[in-house]
C-alpha positions as CSV (number, residue, x, y, z in Angstrom):
1,M,218.4,30.7,166.1
2,M,220.8,32.3,168.5
3,L,224.3,34.2,167.0
4,V,226.8,31.4,166.7
5,T,230.5,32.5,167.0
6,Y,234.0,31.3,167.9
7,S,233.7,31.7,171.4
8,N,230.1,31.9,172.0
9,F,230.0,28.1,172.8
10,E,228.6,26.9,177.1
11,Q,229.0,23.4,178.2
12,G,225.2,22.1,178.3
13,D,224.5,24.0,174.9
14,I,222.4,22.7,172.9
15,V,223.5,23.1,169.4
16,V,223.0,21.6,165.9
17,L,226.3,20.4,163.9
18,P,226.9,17.4,161.4
19,I,227.4,13.8,163.1
20,P,228.3,11.3,161.4
21,F,227.0,8.5,161.0
22,S,229.3,5.7,163.1
23,N,231.1,3.8,159.3
24,L,231.9,7.8,158.4
25,S,230.3,7.4,155.0
26,D,228.6,10.1,155.1
27,A,227.3,13.0,158.5
28,K,223.6,14.7,158.5
29,L,222.9,17.9,160.4
30,R,221.7,16.9,163.5
31,P,221.3,17.5,167.9
32,A,224.1,17.5,170.5
33,I,224.6,19.0,173.8
34,I,228.3,20.6,174.5
35,V,229.9,19.0,177.6
36,S,233.6,19.8,177.2
37,S,234.5,22.3,180.1
38,N,233.9,26.1,178.7
39,N,237.8,26.5,179.8
40,F,238.5,24.8,176.9
41,N,235.7,25.8,174.9
42,Q,237.4,29.9,175.1
43,N,240.7,27.9,174.9
44,Y,240.0,25.4,171.4
45,P,238.8,25.7,168.1
46,D,236.9,22.5,168.5
47,V,234.0,21.5,171.3
48,I,233.6,17.9,172.9
49,A,229.6,16.3,172.3
50,L,227.1,13.6,172.7
51,K,224.1,13.1,170.5
52,I,221.0,13.6,170.9
53,T,218.6,11.5,169.5
54,S,214.3,11.5,168.5
55,I,214.5,7.7,168.8
56,G,214.0,6.3,172.3
57,H,216.1,4.3,174.1
58,S,217.1,2.9,177.5
59,L,220.7,1.7,176.9
60,P,223.6,2.2,180.0
61,F,224.3,5.3,179.2
62,D,221.8,7.1,177.8
63,V,220.1,9.9,179.3
64,Q,216.6,11.3,178.6
65,L,215.9,15.0,177.4
66,K,212.7,16.1,178.5
67,F,210.9,20.0,177.6
68,N,211.6,20.7,181.7
69,D,215.4,20.3,181.4
70,L,216.2,23.2,178.9
71,I,216.2,26.9,180.5
72,K,216.3,28.1,176.5
73,G,215.3,26.6,173.3
74,E,212.7,24.1,172.8
75,L,212.9,20.4,171.5
76,L,210.4,19.4,169.0
77,K,209.9,16.0,171.0
78,D,211.3,14.7,174.1
79,S,215.0,12.6,173.6
80,T,217.9,10.8,174.0
81,I,221.1,12.0,174.5
82,N,223.6,8.8,173.5
83,C,226.5,9.4,176.4
84,A,228.4,6.6,174.6
85,F,228.6,8.7,171.2
86,V,230.6,11.5,171.8
87,L,232.2,13.5,169.2
88,T,234.8,16.9,169.2
89,I,234.1,18.8,166.0
90,E,234.9,22.2,164.8
91,K,233.5,24.8,166.4
92,T,233.0,26.7,162.5
93,L,231.5,23.4,161.9
94,I,228.3,24.1,164.1
95,D,225.1,25.8,162.4
96,K,223.3,27.2,165.3
97,K,222.8,26.6,168.7
98,I,219.4,25.8,169.4
99,G,218.8,25.7,173.5
100,K,221.1,24.8,177.0
101,I,219.5,22.7,179.9
102,N,219.7,22.5,183.6
103,N,221.8,22.0,185.6
104,S,220.6,19.1,186.9
105,K,220.1,17.2,183.5
106,L,223.8,18.9,183.4
107,N,225.0,16.5,186.4
108,E,223.1,13.9,185.1
109,I,225.4,13.6,181.9
110,K,228.9,13.8,184.0
111,E,228.2,11.5,186.0
112,K,226.9,8.9,182.6
113,L,229.9,9.7,181.6
114,K,232.3,9.4,184.6
115,E,230.9,5.4,184.8
116,L,231.4,5.4,180.7
117,F,234.9,6.1,181.1
118,T,235.6,5.4,184.4
119,I,236.7,8.2,185.8
């Protein structure tokens, strides 16, 4: 487990945080990937993240995450990054860092986000 401090989150970090159900009735600790820029992460008390799930999907805005996509940490199993499940969360609610993705996978996520928001 990596030490969590207020300002040491970077784009591409995989973290564990409380992810709310879409109806906001509850939340459960789940992995997520930080997609907010390092500049944002250094200057705000929040991060912007995407939900990671081990449930296989093939939806248009999903990105597959495999073991070899990580440069730090490890996955328990191949997973899916749900680029349509964007959340902003206070850094103090992050439980721990568990990994970091490589630049190639980060660029794939950025392309999906551009498509999602047509930017």
